[in-house]
VMD Tcl script that builds the backbone (N, CA, C; Angstrom):
set m [mol new atoms 159]
animate dup $m
set s [atomselect $m all]
$s set {name element resname resid chain x y z} {
  {N N MET 1 A -125.386 -14.213 35.371}
  {CA C MET 1 A -125.217 -13.396 36.548}
  {C C MET 1 A -125.989 -13.931 37.750}
  {N N PRO 2 A -127.183 -14.502 37.585}
  {CA C PRO 2 A -127.916 -14.971 38.770}
  {C C PRO 2 A -127.128 -15.996 39.583}
  {N N GLU 3 A -126.440 -16.913 38.927}
  {CA C GLU 3 A -125.687 -17.922 39.677}
  {C C GLU 3 A -124.527 -17.280 40.438}
  {N N ALA 4 A -123.893 -16.267 39.870}
  {CA C ALA 4 A -122.802 -15.569 40.559}
  {C C ALA 4 A -123.338 -14.820 41.781}
  {N N ALA 5 A -124.535 -14.265 41.666}
  {CA C ALA 5 A -125.145 -13.546 42.787}
  {C C ALA 5 A -125.457 -14.502 43.930}
  {N N ARG 6 A -125.842 -15.715 43.615}
  {CA C ARG 6 A -126.129 -16.707 44.653}
  {C C ARG 6 A -124.853 -17.134 45.373}
  {N N GLU 7 A -123.743 -17.201 44.641}
  {CA C GLU 7 A -122.480 -17.634 45.228}
  {C C GLU 7 A -121.948 -16.628 46.244}
  {N N LYS 8 A -122.111 -15.330 45.957}
  {CA C LYS 8 A -121.622 -14.275 46.851}
  {C C LYS 8 A -122.716 -13.231 47.019}
  {N N PRO 9 A -123.703 -13.515 47.877}
  {CA C PRO 9 A -124.853 -12.616 48.013}
  {C C PRO 9 A -124.525 -11.235 48.574}
  {N N GLY 10 A -123.374 -11.055 49.195}
  {CA C GLY 10 A -123.008 -9.758 49.751}
  {C C GLY 10 A -122.398 -8.800 48.744}
  {N N THR 11 A -122.156 -9.267 47.520}
  {CA C THR 11 A -121.538 -8.441 46.485}
  {C C THR 11 A -122.620 -7.745 45.668}
  {N N LEU 12 A -122.449 -6.453 45.449}
  {CA C LEU 12 A -123.421 -5.703 44.657}
  {C C LEU 12 A -123.457 -6.201 43.213}
  {N N ILE 13 A -124.643 -6.267 42.650}
  {CA C ILE 13 A -124.795 -6.658 41.249}
  {C C ILE 13 A -124.074 -5.669 40.347}
  {N N SER 14 A -124.106 -4.380 40.702}
  {CA C SER 14 A -123.422 -3.373 39.886}
  {C C SER 14 A -121.914 -3.642 39.829}
  {N N SER 15 A -121.324 -4.085 40.930}
  {CA C SER 15 A -119.896 -4.417 40.946}
  {C C SER 15 A -119.610 -5.587 40.025}
  {N N ARG 16 A -120.494 -6.562 40.033}
  {CA C ARG 16 A -120.321 -7.720 39.147}
  {C C ARG 16 A -120.432 -7.314 37.684}
  {N N ALA 17 A -121.390 -6.441 37.382}
  {CA C ALA 17 A -121.560 -5.980 36.002}
  {C C ALA 17 A -120.340 -5.187 35.554}
  {N N GLU 18 A -119.806 -4.341 36.425}
  {CA C GLU 18 A -118.607 -3.574 36.080}
  {C C GLU 18 A -117.439 -4.494 35.769}
  {N N ALA 19 A -117.236 -5.491 36.610}
  {CA C ALA 19 A -116.138 -6.432 36.403}
  {C C ALA 19 A -116.334 -7.254 35.133}
  {N N ARG 20 A -117.537 -7.668 34.893}
  {CA C ARG 20 A -117.819 -8.529 33.745}
  {C C ARG 20 A -117.710 -7.798 32.413}
  {N N TYR 21 A -118.221 -6.556 32.376}
  {CA C TYR 21 A -118.287 -5.828 31.108}
  {C C TYR 21 A -117.247 -4.723 30.979}
  {N N GLY 22 A -116.463 -4.479 32.037}
  {CA C GLY 22 A -115.401 -3.490 31.968}
  {C C GLY 22 A -115.886 -2.056 31.828}
  {N N ARG 23 A -117.076 -1.788 32.301}
  {CA C ARG 23 A -117.641 -0.440 32.238}
  {C C ARG 23 A -118.147 -0.061 33.619}
  {N N GLY 24 A -118.108 1.236 33.921}
  {CA C GLY 24 A -118.570 1.707 35.218}
  {C C GLY 24 A -120.074 1.909 35.256}
  {N N VAL 25 A -120.645 1.701 36.406}
  {CA C VAL 25 A -122.068 1.940 36.615}
  {C C VAL 25 A -122.202 3.319 37.262}
  {N N ALA 26 A -122.893 4.227 36.587}
  {CA C ALA 26 A -123.033 5.596 37.077}
  {C C ALA 26 A -124.301 5.786 37.897}
  {N N GLU 27 A -125.317 4.977 37.646}
  {CA C GLU 27 A -126.592 5.161 38.325}
  {C C GLU 27 A -127.287 3.818 38.467}
  {N N ILE 28 A -127.968 3.650 39.579}
  {CA C ILE 28 A -128.732 2.428 39.814}
  {C C ILE 28 A -130.178 2.830 40.074}
  {N N GLN 29 A -131.091 2.176 39.390}
  {CA C GLN 29 A -132.512 2.409 39.623}
  {C C GLN 29 A -133.092 1.149 40.248}
  {N N GLN 30 A -133.850 1.319 41.304}
  {CA C GLN 30 A -134.399 0.176 42.024}
  {C C GLN 30 A -135.866 0.421 42.312}
  {N N ASP 31 A -136.682 -0.571 42.076}
  {CA C ASP 31 A -138.099 -0.521 42.415}
  {C C ASP 31 A -138.341 -1.452 43.598}
  {N N VAL 32 A -139.050 -0.956 44.596}
  {CA C VAL 32 A -139.355 -1.744 45.793}
  {C C VAL 32 A -140.863 -1.820 45.940}
  {N N HIS 33 A -141.363 -3.029 46.156}
  {CA C HIS 33 A -142.797 -3.239 46.315}
  {C C HIS 33 A -143.050 -3.994 47.613}
  {N N ALA 34 A -144.001 -3.532 48.384}
  {CA C ALA 34 A -144.371 -4.206 49.630}
  {C C ALA 34 A -145.326 -5.358 49.324}
  {N N VAL 35 A -145.155 -6.438 50.051}
  {CA C VAL 35 A -146.051 -7.589 49.912}
  {C C VAL 35 A -146.372 -8.122 51.298}
  {N N ASN 36 A -147.478 -8.806 51.422}
  {CA C ASN 36 A -147.856 -9.463 52.669}
  {C C ASN 36 A -147.453 -10.929 52.601}
  {N N PHE 37 A -146.877 -11.424 53.692}
  {CA C PHE 37 A -146.495 -12.829 53.771}
  {C C PHE 37 A -147.373 -13.536 54.792}
  {N N SER 38 A -147.737 -14.749 54.485}
  {CA C SER 38 A -148.454 -15.564 55.464}
  {C C SER 38 A -147.476 -15.947 56.573}
  {N N GLN 39 A -147.989 -16.335 57.725}
  {CA C GLN 39 A -147.113 -16.756 58.816}
  {C C GLN 39 A -146.268 -17.948 58.388}
  {N N GLU 40 A -146.818 -18.808 57.579}
  {CA C GLU 40 A -146.071 -19.973 57.082}
  {C C GLU 40 A -144.841 -19.538 56.297}
  {N N MET 41 A -144.990 -18.518 55.448}
  {CA C MET 41 A -143.860 -18.008 54.678}
  {C C MET 41 A -142.831 -17.350 55.599}
  {N N VAL 42 A -143.297 -16.588 56.564}
  {CA C VAL 42 A -142.389 -15.927 57.511}
  {C C VAL 42 A -141.567 -16.978 58.238}
  {N N ASP 43 A -142.204 -18.043 58.676}
  {CA C ASP 43 A -141.519 -19.098 59.410}
  {C C ASP 43 A -140.408 -19.750 58.588}
  {N N LEU 44 A -140.548 -19.764 57.271}
  {CA C LEU 44 A -139.511 -20.330 56.409}
  {C C LEU 44 A -138.222 -19.516 56.458}
  {N N PHE 45 A -138.336 -18.217 56.732}
  {CA C PHE 45 A -137.179 -17.325 56.728}
  {C C PHE 45 A -136.596 -17.070 58.112}
  {N N LEU 46 A -137.247 -17.550 59.164}
  {CA C LEU 46 A -136.771 -17.323 60.514}
  {C C LEU 46 A -136.397 -18.635 61.178}
  {N N ASP 47 A -135.370 -18.564 62.024}
  {CA C ASP 47 A -135.030 -19.760 62.795}
  {C C ASP 47 A -135.906 -19.823 64.053}
  {N N GLY 48 A -135.662 -20.754 64.926}
  {CA C GLY 48 A -136.492 -20.928 66.121}
  {C C GLY 48 A -136.455 -19.757 67.090}
  {N N ASP 49 A -135.423 -18.910 67.010}
  {CA C ASP 49 A -135.297 -17.752 67.904}
  {C C ASP 49 A -135.825 -16.475 67.269}
  {N N GLY 50 A -136.464 -16.581 66.118}
  {CA C GLY 50 A -137.004 -15.391 65.454}
  {C C GLY 50 A -135.957 -14.613 64.675}
  {N N GLN 51 A -134.773 -15.192 64.465}
  {CA C GLN 51 A -133.718 -14.538 63.704}
  {C C GLN 51 A -133.752 -15.031 62.258}
  {N N ARG 52 A -133.290 -14.164 61.354}
  {CA C ARG 52 A -133.239 -14.574 59.941}
  {C C ARG 52 A -132.275 -15.734 59.771}
  {N N CYS 53 A -132.638 -16.670 58.920}
  {CA C CYS 53 A -131.770 -17.821 58.620}
  {C C CYS 53 A -130.698 -17.425 57.632}
}
mol reanalyze $m
mol bondsrecalc $m
mol representation Tube
mol addrep $m
């Protein structure tokens, strides 16, 4: 599944699981954790105009 997610990042993982296993997803649980990034890391994700790459 990870390689399929990389190919089409806009597709929900739940949709891929439903298609692959032929079963519906009734609930999704997600954990979100905040982290601090160094300016060097931030620069890797932004282009020269401050927009996401």
